[in-house]
C-alpha positions as CSV (number, residue, x, y, z in Angstrom):
1,M,-39.3,-31.2,-32.4
2,P,-40.1,-28.8,-29.2
3,R,-39.3,-30.4,-25.9
4,I,-39.6,-29.5,-22.5
5,I,-36.8,-30.9,-20.0
6,V,-36.8,-30.5,-16.3
7,T,-33.6,-31.4,-14.4
8,T,-31.8,-30.5,-11.3
9,D,-29.1,-27.7,-11.7
10,P,-26.3,-29.6,-13.4
11,V,-22.6,-28.5,-13.2
12,S,-22.6,-28.3,-17.0
13,S,-25.5,-27.8,-19.6
14,K,-24.7,-31.3,-20.8
15,L,-27.0,-34.0,-19.5
16,T,-25.1,-37.2,-18.4
17,S,-26.4,-40.5,-17.3
18,E,-26.1,-39.3,-13.7
19,T,-28.2,-36.2,-14.2
20,P,-31.7,-36.7,-12.7
21,V,-34.3,-35.9,-15.5
22,L,-37.6,-35.4,-14.0
23,L,-39.6,-34.4,-17.1
24,D,-38.5,-34.9,-20.7
25,E,-41.6,-34.5,-22.8
26,H,-41.9,-33.5,-26.6
27,V,-44.5,-30.9,-27.0
28,H,-46.6,-29.6,-29.7
29,S,-49.1,-26.6,-30.2
30,V,-52.0,-29.0,-29.5
31,H,-50.7,-29.1,-25.9
32,L,-51.7,-25.6,-25.7
33,S,-54.6,-25.7,-28.0
34,T,-57.3,-25.6,-25.2
35,D,-57.6,-24.6,-21.6
36,H,-57.8,-28.3,-20.3
37,A,-54.9,-29.4,-22.4
38,A,-52.7,-26.4,-21.2
39,A,-53.7,-27.0,-17.6
40,Q,-52.6,-30.6,-17.9
41,L,-49.2,-29.6,-19.2
42,V,-48.6,-26.9,-16.7
43,E,-49.6,-29.4,-14.0
44,R,-46.9,-32.1,-15.2
45,L,-44.4,-29.3,-15.2
46,A,-45.1,-28.1,-11.7
47,W,-44.9,-31.8,-10.4
48,A,-41.4,-32.0,-12.2
49,V,-40.3,-28.5,-10.9
50,K,-41.2,-29.7,-7.4
51,D,-39.6,-33.1,-7.6
52,A,-36.3,-31.3,-8.9
53,E,-36.5,-28.8,-5.9
54,S,-36.6,-31.7,-3.6
55,A,-33.9,-33.6,-5.2
56,E,-31.7,-30.8,-5.0
57,S,-32.4,-30.2,-1.3
58,V,-31.4,-33.9,-0.7
59,H,-28.4,-33.4,-2.9
60,K,-27.2,-30.5,-0.9
61,L,-27.8,-32.1,2.2
62,E,-25.7,-35.2,1.1
63,R,-22.9,-32.8,0.0
64,R,-22.9,-31.1,3.4
65,V,-22.7,-34.1,5.4
66,R,-19.9,-35.5,3.3
67,T,-18.0,-32.3,3.6
68,E,-18.5,-32.3,7.5
69,Q,-17.3,-35.9,7.7
70,R,-14.0,-35.2,5.6
71,A,-13.3,-32.2,7.6
72,R,-13.8,-34.2,11.0
73,A,-11.6,-37.1,9.3
74,R,-8.8,-34.4,8.7
75,R,-9.2,-33.1,12.3
76,L,-8.8,-36.4,13.7
77,K,-5.9,-37.4,11.4
78,S,-4.0,-34.3,12.2
79,A,-4.7,-34.4,16.0
80,P,-1.6,-35.4,18.2
81,P,-2.2,-38.9,19.6
82,R,-3.9,-39.1,23.0
83,S,-1.9,-40.6,25.9
84,T,-2.9,-44.1,27.0
85,Q,-1.0,-43.3,30.4
86,P,-3.5,-42.3,33.4
87,P,-3.3,-38.7,34.2
88,T,-0.9,-37.8,37.0
89,P,-2.1,-36.5,40.3
90,A,-0.7,-33.1,39.2
91,A,-2.6,-33.2,36.0
92,R,-5.8,-34.2,37.9
93,A,-5.4,-31.2,40.1
94,R,-4.8,-28.7,37.1
95,A,-8.2,-30.3,35.5
96,G,-10.1,-29.7,38.7
97,G,-10.5,-33.2,39.3
98,P,-10.0,-35.5,42.7
99,L,-6.3,-35.8,43.7
100,A,-6.4,-39.3,44.9
101,A,-6.7,-41.9,42.3
C-alpha cells in the first residue's frame, strides 16, 4: 500500500525507535481525487515537513552544545593545575597589579 513518511534526516535509511516520525500515512488515489482532498493531504504534509525542520534545528543545537561541552572539559582536563599560592610581589608587578599585598 502506498505510504508517505516524513522524518528528520536519519543517519541511515532504516527507521529505528529513536527516529522521530512526524507523518506516517497510507495514501490512496482517493486522497488526490478532488481538489479539497488533495489540499488536505498537502496541508498535512506541509505541517510534518515544518515539524521535521524544527526538530532537526533543535537536534543540531543540542549536538553543538554537547560538542562544546566536551571540548571545554578536555581543555580543563589538560590544563596545568593552577597554583593555590598567592602571587609574589614580582608576579603582581609583571601582571601590572599593585606591588604591596
